[in-house]
N, C-alpha and C positions, 0 to 999 in steps of 0.2 A: 917289400911291403911293411916291412917288420913282422911285429906279433898282432899286426891287425887280423881278426877272424874272417874265416872265410866267409862266415853269414854274412858279417857286416860289408864283407866287398860285394858279395854276391847283389845284396839291396840296394847298392850303390850306382850298379849294373844298369839293373830293374831301374833305378830313378834318374839316373840318364837318357835313358831311350823315351822313357814318359813324354818326361819334362822337354822334349825336343819336337814334341808333340801338341803340347799341351800350353798355351798360352791364356791370362786374364784378362778381359777387356772389362769396359765399365762397362757395357748391358749386361756380360757373362762374366763376370768373376772368376775367380778362380780360390777353389776350399779345400787348403794343404791340411793332411792331414799328420802327425807323429806320434807312434806310441813307444815310450821306454818302457820297463820290467813294471812300473808303479800307475804310470800315469799316462793321459792320450791328450792329446792338445790337438786344437784346431781354429786354424784362422781364414780368413775371409782374403783375399789380395785381389789389386787393382794393378795387372803388371803392365801395363799405360804409362801411372805415377809412379810406380814402386808402394804404393803403401795399402796398411794391414788397413780392412772396412770393420772387421768384426772380430775379436775373436773367444774360445771358452776353453777350458781346462775344467779338470780335476783338482788344480790348485786356482778354482776362481773362489769367490765368496762363501756363495751359495753352498758349494762343495765341503768347502772347510768349516762354516759354523754348524752346519747342518749331521758330519760326521755318513758321509753314507754309504752303505751298508750292502754289500751283495754281490756278488761275480763283477771283474772286471765287466766283461760284456755288456751286462746291465749298467754298471757307470759309466760307458763308454754311449750307452744309447740315451742313459740321460744330457750326457754333452752336444750330443750331437741335436737333440731336443731346445736345449738351453739356444747351439750355435745359430737354429734357424729358428727360433723367438728375433733373440737379435736383429737377425740378419732380416726378418720383416720390421723389424720395428726398425729399419735402416732403408727400407724400401728397395729391397733386394732379394728377385726372385727366382732365377734361375743362376746357377754356376756350375762350376765343371769340377768333378772330385778329380784330386790330386793325389793320391794313397801312397805319396812318396818313395814308391819303392818296397811298401809292405803287401802282401797276397791280399785280393781281397774275399775277406772267410773272417773271422773271428770280430776280433772290435774293431776291425776298421767297418764291419760290413753292417756292424749295428749300432755306429755312428751314423753311416748313411743315414740310414734303415730312420735315425730317429729323427734324421735332419728334413726328411722326405714327409712326414706322417707332421713334423710339426708345419710343413706349407712350402718345402724349399724343392725345387725340380731342378736336378740334373740331367 
């Protein structure tokens, strides 16, 4: 594998295990979450059609213009509430969480809690 870190390899193994059981349908699409060291991204995907229905991240206009400050977990929660609001506007009420191999704590947990508070059901 070359210079690939063991942490990344472990995450990709977890991702494969998760993705073989999770599939987003039209009635219940998949909410995929990715986090980097600086940003967090979330998108709601319909796997049957292969389209992204809704997306939100810290790079959106709402966040770049306002310069949202605080801890990364607080920012992730606001991204979760943003994607929850956008999903409800599109008529999406239920999703399946794809944590993308990341452990369910910290920023991933806060993002999902923000989406739940906005009205999405997991």
